[in-house]
N, C-alpha and C positions, 0 to 999 in steps of 0.2 A: 460774357454777359452774366453767367452764373456767379462768378466771383464778385461782380458788382452787386448783384442782388443779395448775396450772402453778407457782404460787407454792410449794406444798408440795414438788413435785418439785425445783424449783430449790434450795430450802432444803436438801433431803436431799443433793443433789449437793455443795453447798458444805460442808456439815457432814462428809460422808464424805471429802472431799478428792479428789484426782486422783492417778493413778499415773504416775510417770516410767517410761519404758521403759528399764530398765537393761540394758546389755550384760553377758553372762555372764563374759567374760574380757577382759583388756586387749588382747591381740592382735586379737581380732575387733572390738573397739571402734575400734582404730586403723585397721584395714582398712576398716571401714564408714565412718568419718569421712573418710578419704582418697577412697574410692570416691564418696561422696555429696557431697564438697566442703563439709563442715560442720566447725565447730570441735568438738573433743572436750573435754568437761567431765569431769574426774576429781575426785571428792570423796574425800578421804582421811579415814577415820574410825577410831575405836577403840571397842572394846566398853566399855560403861559410861560413855561420854563424854556427859554431860548436854547439852552444846552441840551435839554431833553429832545427838542425837535432836531437839533443838529445830529445827535446820536442816532435817533430813529431814521432820519432821512438820508444822512450822508454816510453813515457807517453800516447800520443794520440792513438797509435796503440795497447795499452793494451786492451784486449777484454772488460773488464768492463767499461773502459773510453769510448771506441768507442760505446758501446751499449747505454750508457747514452746520449752521444752526438747525436747519430742517432735517438734516441727516443724523447728526450726532447729539442733539440736545432736545429738551422740551422747553419751550419758551412761554413765559407769562409776563404780562405787563401789569403792575400794581400801581394804581393812580391814587395819590394822596387824597384828593377831594372826593373820590368815590368810596373811601373807607375800605379799600381792598388791600391795604398794606398791613401785614401782620406786625404787631408791636416789636417782635424780635428783629424785624428788618427795617425799622424806622431809622432814618439818618437825618442829620441837620440840613443836608443839601441834596439836590437832585441834579442830574440822574445818578442813581446808585445801582450798579449791576452786581447782583449776588449770584453765586453759583452754589447749588445745594445738592448734597448727596443724601438720599433718603429724606430725612426731615431736618437735617442739620447743615448750616452753612459750612462750606469747605474752607473759606478764607474770609478776610475782611472784604467789603465791597470794593469794586472798581468804581471810583468816583469820577464824574464828569463825562464829557463827550470825548472819547479817544478816537484816534484815526483808525483807518482800516487795518494797516499793517500791525499796529499794536494790539488791536482787538483780536485779529487772527492769532497772534502770538499768545494772547491770554486764553483764547479758546483751546489752543493746542496744549498749553500748560494744564488747563482744567481737565482735558481728556486724559492726559498722562497720569495726573494725580488720581482721577476717578478710577482708572484701571489698575492702579498700583494696589498690591495687597495691603491690608491693614497691618501695621507694625505691631509686633508682640512686645509688651512691656513687662 
């Protein structure tokens, strides 16, 4: 009976998804990322963007992705229509996912709605690059 109850509970959690802890504004997101020594993930979205919704609902709300983001990253959503996208992060398309170290982007943005496995791979790559010592030139 306990196994059945646990199975039902686990299924409910997976179906409902998980919530990413989004920062309210970019300044506090940057401050927290620097203070906690974590990469900042900025997802640039636009109202009515189908692929933005797919990314947020099908990839970012997956329990495994949300857990990694909440543990190892600081997350912020910048919405075009709200004027919350810094000029340096403007792109011609959405969604655009930027990863930032300090105040500088680490790479070009990940464009579009990518699947869970590819997103987890990207997060792992960002964590490794973030932790790597700066190269001497």
